[in-house]
SERO-4910 file (N, C-alpha, C, O; in steps of 0.05 Angstrom, whole numbers):
BEGIN
 pado doro    nc1    nc2    nc3   cac1   cac2   cac3    cc1    cc2    cc3    oc1    oc2    oc3
  Met    A    356   2003   2740    357   2032   2738    339   2045   2759    346   2066   2770
  Glu    A    317   2033   2764    299   2045   2784    311   2043   2812    305   2061   2828
  Lys    A    327   2023   2817    339   2021   2844    359   2043   2849    360   2053   2872
  Ala    A    374   2051   2829    394   2073   2833    380   2099   2838    389   2115   2854
  His    A    357   2103   2826    342   2127   2830    330   2128   2858    330   2149   2871
  Thr    A    320   2106   2868    308   2105   2895    329   2107   2916    324   2119   2938
  Lys    A    353   2097   2912    374   2099   2932    383   2128   2936    387   2136   2958
  Ser    A    386   2143   2914    394   2171   2916    372   2188   2930    378   2207   2944
  Ala    A    347   2180   2925    325   2195   2937    325   2190   2967    319   2208   2983
  Leu    A    330   2165   2976    331   2159   3004    353   2173   3018    350   2183   3041
  Lys    A    376   2175   3005    399   2189   3017    392   2219   3021    399   2230   3042
  Phe    A    378   2231   3002    370   2259   3005    351   2263   3028    354   2282   3043
  Val    A    331   2246   3030    311   2248   3052    324   2244   3079    317   2258   3098
  Lys    A    343   2226   3081    357   2220   3106    374   2244   3114    374   2251   3138
  Ala    A    388   2256   3095    406   2279   3102    389   2303   3109    397   2318   3128
  Ser    A    367   2308   3096    351   2331   3103    337   2328   3130    333   2348   3144
  Ser    A    330   2304   3137    317   2299   3163    337   2303   3186    329   2313   3207
  Gln    A    362   2296   3182    382   2300   3202    388   2330   3206    392   2339   3229
  Ser    A    389   2345   3185    394   2374   3187    370   2388   3201    374   2408   3215
  Ala    A    346   2378   3196    323   2390   3209    323   2385   3239    316   2402   3254
  Val    A    332   2361   3247    334   2354   3276    355   2372   3289    351   2382   3311
  Ser    A    378   2375   3276    399   2392   3288    390   2421   3290    397   2435   3308
  Trp    A    375   2430   3270    366   2457   3271    345   2462   3293    346   2482   3307
  Ser    A    327   2443   3297    307   2446   3318    319   2444   3346    309   2457   3364
  Ser    A    340   2429   3349    352   2426   3375    368   2451   3383    368   2459   3406
  Thr    A    380   2465   3363    394   2489   3369    375   2512   3373    381   2532   3387
  Ala    A    352   2511   3361    333   2532   3364    321   2533   3392    315   2554   3403
  Thr    A    317   2510   3404    306   2509   3431    327   2514   3452    321   2524   3474
  Gly    A    352   2509   3446    374   2514   3465    379   2490   3483    397   2493   3500
  Met    A    366   2468   3481    371   2445   3498    391   2426   3487    404   2411   3503
  Gly    A    394   2425   3462    411   2405   3449    441   2410   3453    457   2391   3453
  Asn    A    450   2436   3456    478   2443   3456    485   2455   3483    475   2477   3490
  Pro    A    501   2442   3500    508   2453   3526    527   2477   3525    526   2493   3543
  Lys    A    543   2480   3504    562   2502   3502    547   2529   3498    556   2549   3508
  Ala    A    525   2529   3484    510   2553   3478    498   2565   3503    496   2589   3506
  Ser    A    490   2548   3522    477   2559   3546    498   2570   3566    490   2586   3583
  Ser    A    523   2562   3564    543   2572   3583    553   2600   3576    568   2612   3592
  Lys    A    547   2610   3552    556   2637   3545    541   2658   3560    517   2656   3565
  Glu    A    556   2679   3569    544   2701   3583    534   2722   3563    543   2723   3540
  Asn    A    516   2738   3571    506   2759   3554    528   2780   3550    543   2786   3569
  Thr    A    530   2790   3526    550   2810   3521    541   2837   3532    518   2844   3530
  Lys    A    560   2852   3543    555   2878   3554    565   2899   3534    588   2897   3525
  Pro    A    548   2918   3527    558   2939   3508    579   2957   3521    577   2964   3545
  Gln    A    598   2964   3506    619   2983   3516    607   3011   3516    591   3019   3499
  Glu    A    616   3025   3536    606   3053   3537    621   3070   3516    645   3065   3511
  Phe    A    607   3088   3504    619   3105   3484    613   3134   3490    593   3140   3503
  Arg    A    630   3151   3480    627   3180   3485    619   3193   3459    631   3188   3438
  Leu    A    600   3211   3460    593   3227   3437    610   3252   3437    617   3262   3459
  His    A    617   3262   3414    633   3286   3413    616   3311   3410    626   3332   3401
  Thr    A    592   3309   3419    574   3332   3416    582   3356   3433    580   3379   3425
  Gln    A    592   3350   3457    601   3372   3475    625   3386   3463    627   3411   3463
  Gln    A    644   3370   3453    668   3383   3441    661   3398   3416    671   3420   3412
  Arg    A    643   3387   3400    635   3401   3376    619   3427   3382    622   3447   3369
  Ala    A    603   3425   3404    588   3449   3412    607   3471   3421    602   3495   3414
  Val    A    628   3464   3435    647   3485   3444    662   3497   3420    665   3521   3419
  Lys    A    670   3480   3402    684   3490   3378    666   3508   3361    674   3528   3351
  Arg    A    641   3499   3359    622   3515   3343    616   3542   3356    614   3563   3343
  Ala    A    615   3542   3383    611   3568   3397    634   3586   3393    631   3611   3390
  Met    A    659   3575   3394    683   3592   3389    683   3603   3361    689   3626   3356
  Phe    A    675   3586   3342    674   3595   3314    653   3617   3310    658   3638   3297
  Asn    A    629   3613   3322    608   3634   3320    617   3660   3333    612   3682   3323
  Tyr    A    632   3658   3355    642   3682   3369    662   3697   3351    662   3721   3349
  Ser    A    680   3681   3338    700   3694   3321    687   3707   3297    695   3729   3288
  Val    A    667   3694   3285    652   3706   3262    638   3732   3271    638   3752   3257
  Ala    A    626   3731   3294    611   3755   3304    631   3778   3309    624   3801   3303
  Thr    A    654   3772   3321    674   3793   3326    684   3805   3300    688   3829   3298
  Lys    A    688   3788   3280    697   3798   3254    677   3817   3241    683   3838   3231
  Leu    A    651   3809   3243    630   3826   3232    628   3852   3247    625   3873   3235
  Tyr    A    631   3851   3273    629   3875   3290    652   3894   3284    648   3918   3281
  Leu    A    677   3882   3282    700   3899   3275    697   3911   3247    705   3934   3243
  Gly    A    686   3896   3229    682   3907   3202    662   3930   3202    666   3950   3188
  Glu    A    641   3927   3218    622   3949   3220    634   3974   3232    630   3997   3223
  Ile    A    650   3970   3253    664   3993   3266    682   4007   3246    683   4031   3244
  Gln    A    698   3991   3231    716   4002   3211    701   4018   3190    709   4039   3182
  Lys    A    678   4006   3181    662   4020   3161    651   4046   3171    651   4066   3157
  Lys    A    642   4047   3196    632   4071   3208    654   4092   3210    650   4116   3205
  Arg    A    679   4083   3217    701   4102   3219    707   4115   3192    712   4139   3190
  Ile    A    707   4098   3172    714   4108   3145    692   4127   3135    699   4148   3124
  Glu    A    667   4121   3140    645   4139   3132    647   4165   3147    643   4187   3136
  Lys    A    654   4164   3173    656   4189   3189    679   4206   3179    676   4230   3177
  Leu    A    702   4193   3173    725   4208   3163    718   4220   3135    726   4243   3130
  Gln    A    705   4205   3118    697   4216   3092    678   4239   3094    680   4259   3079
  Lys    A    660   4237   3113    641   4259   3117    656   4284   3127    650   4307   3118
  Met    A    676   4281   3145    691   4304   3154    707   4317   3131    708   4341   3129
  Ile    A    719   4300   3114    734   4310   3091    716   4326   3072    723   4347   3063
  Asp    A    692   4315   3067    673   4328   3049    664   4355   3060    662   4375   3046
  Glu    A    660   4356   3087    652   4382   3099    674   4402   3097    668   4426   3093
  Glu    A    699   4394   3101    721   4412   3098    723   4423   3070    729   4447   3065
  Glu    A    719   4405   3050    720   4414   3022    698   4434   3016    703   4454   3002
  Val    A    674   4430   3027    652   4448   3023    659   4475   3035    653   4496   3023
  Lys    A    671   4475   3059    678   4501   3072    698   4516   3055    696   4540   3052
  Leu    A    719   4502   3045    739   4515   3029    726   4526   3003    733   4548   2994
  Leu    A    709   4510   2990    696   4520   2966    678   4545   2971    677   4563   2955
  Arg    A    665   4545   2994    649   4568   3000    666   4593   3005    657   4615   2998
  Lys    A    690   4589   3016    707   4612   3020    718   4623   2994    720   4647   2989
  Glu    A    725   4604   2976    736   4612   2950    715   4623   2931    721   4641   2915
  Met    A    692   4613   2932    671   4621   2913    655   4645   2923    630   4643   2925
  Val    A    668   4665   2928    654   4690   2936    643   4703   2911    658   4706   2891
  Pro    A    618   4709   2910    606   4721   2886    618   4749   2880    619   4766   2898
  Arg    A    627   4752   2856    639   4778   2848    622   4790   2826    610   4775   2810
  Ala    A    622   4816   2825    606   4830   2805    619   4828   2777    644   4830   2775
  Gln    A    603   4825   2757    613   4825   2729    615   4854   2719    599   4871   2727
  Leu    A    634   4859   2702    637   4885   2690    614   4890   2671    605   4872   2657
  Met    A    605   4915   2671    583   4923   2653    594   4926   2625    616   4936   2621
  Pro    A    580   4917   2604    589   4921   2577    588   4951   2569    572   4966   2580
  Tyr    A    605   4958   2550    605   4986   2541    583   4989   2520    585   4978   2498
  Phe    A    562   5003   2527    540   5007   2508    545   5031   2490    533   5033   2468
  Asp    A    563   5048   2498    568   5072   2481    587   5065   2458    587   5079   2438
  Arg    A    603   5043   2461    621   5034   2439    614   5005   2432    627   4987   2442
  Pro    A    594   5000   2415    588   4973   2408    609   4959   2392    626   4972   2380
  Phe    A    610   4933   2392    630   4917   2378    622   4912   2349    601   4902   2344
  Phe    A    640   4920   2331    636   4915   2303    660   4898   2293    682   4907   2293
  Pro    A    654   4874   2284    677   4857   2274    688   4868   2248    673   4878   2231
  Gln    A    715   4866   2244    728   4876   2220    730   4853   2200    732   4830   2207
  Arg    A    730   4861   2174    732   4842   2153    761   4832   2151    780   4847   2155
  Ser    A    764   4805   2145    790   4793   2144    805   4801   2118    792   4806   2098
  Asn    A    831   4801   2119    847   4807   2095    854   4783   2079    865   4785   2057
  Arg    A    848   4760   2089    855   4735   2075    836   4732   2051    814   4741   2050
  Ala    A    846   4717   2031    831   4712   2006    809   4692   2013    813   4675   2030
  Leu    A    787   4693   1999    766   4674   2003    774   4646   1992    788   4644   1972
  Thr    A    764   4626   2005    770   4599   1996    752   4591   1973    728   4599   1973
  Ile    A    763   4577   1954    747   4569   1931    737   4540   1937    753   4522   1941
  Pro    A    711   4536   1937    701   4509   1942    707   4490   1919    706   4498   1896
  Arg    A    713   4465   1925    719   4445   1905    701   4421   1910    695   4415   1933
  Glu    A    694   4408   1889    678   4384   1891    696   4360   1894    714   4356   1877
  Pro    A    691   4343   1914    708   4319   1917    701   4298   1896    677   4294   1890
  Ser    A    721   4285   1886    717   4263   1867    730   4238   1879    754   4237   1883
  Phe    A    714   4219   1886    724   4195   1900    729   4172   1880    721   4149   1885
  Leu    A    741   4179   1858    748   4158   1838    772   4143   1848    792   4155   1857
  Lys    A    771   4117   1845    793   4100   1853    803   4085   1828    788   4079   1810
  Tyr    A    828   4081   1828    839   4066   1805    861   4048   1816    871   4052   1838
  Cys    A    868   4028   1800    889   4009   1808    915   4019   1796    918   4020   1771
  Ser    A    933   4026   1813    959   4035   1803    977   4011   1798    976   3991   1812
  Pro    A    994   4013   1777   1011   3990   1771   1032   3985   1793   1042   3963   1795
  Ser    A   1039   4006   1809   1060   4002   1829   1048   3990   1855   1063   3982   1872
  Ser    A   1022   3988   1856   1011   3977   1881   1014   3946   1881   1014   3933   1861
  Arg    A   1017   3936   1905   1020   3907   1909    992   3894   1912    974   3907   1923
  Asn    A    990   3871   1903    966   3854   1906    941   3868   1894    919   3860   1901
  Gly    A    944   3887   1877    922   3899   1863    905   3916   1882    880   3918   1878
  Leu    A    916   3928   1903    901   3945   1921    894   3971   1908    910   3981   1892
  Tyr    A    872   3983   1916    864   4009   1905    874   4031   1922    874   4029   1947
  His    A    883   4053   1909    893   4076   1924    877   4101   1915    868   4102   1892
  Phe    A    875   4120   1933    861   4144   1927    879   4164   1913    901   4170   1923
  Asp    A    871   4173   1890    888   4192   1874    881   4220   1883    859   4230   1877
  Gln    A    899   4233   1897    894   4260   1907    896   4282   1886    885   4303   1889
  Thr    A    910   4277   1865    914   4297   1844    888   4301   1828    883   4324   1820
  Gln    A    872   4281   1824    848   4284   1809    823   4287   1827    801   4291   1816
  Ala    A    826   4286   1852    803   4286   1870    790   4313   1872    766   4315   1873
  Trp    A    805   4335   1872    793   4361   1877    791   4377   1851    811   4383   1838
  Lys    A    766   4382   1844    761   4399   1820    745   4423   1829    727   4420   1846
  Pro    A    750   4446   1819    735   4470   1828    706   4469   1819    700   4460   1797
  Ile    A    689   4478   1836    660   4480   1830    656   4504   1812    667   4525   1817
  Lys    A    640   4500   1791    635   4522   1772    609   4535   1777    601   4554   1764
***
């Protein structure tokens, strides 16, 4: 049993030592002739889109500025037109609203109101009694107008 264990251990040590040798030879660059024949890679030139983006952004900023400017001009025109309309209305009101003298009251004939020919109303006391009528649906309450008004004594 001990021999089987020692054989597997020797195989492991032998395999790990060979991998270490191959690793050290590739690290120095002397062991593999193909690796030294490779040329250095040259990076490809690339273009940034910053110039194109800057031009588009400038055009956008210009369009926004023109919209704002045109909006301000339109607003000023509307305000100016409204001011002119208001001034015209004030002129017309001043022409129409000429102060006129009020007629003097007649002091020699004072006003005496005449007594009315109608009969006086008799005040009645309201009675807000409610009752359930048999003709009502769902037992709803109705206001009885015949019993509501009683004359005050």
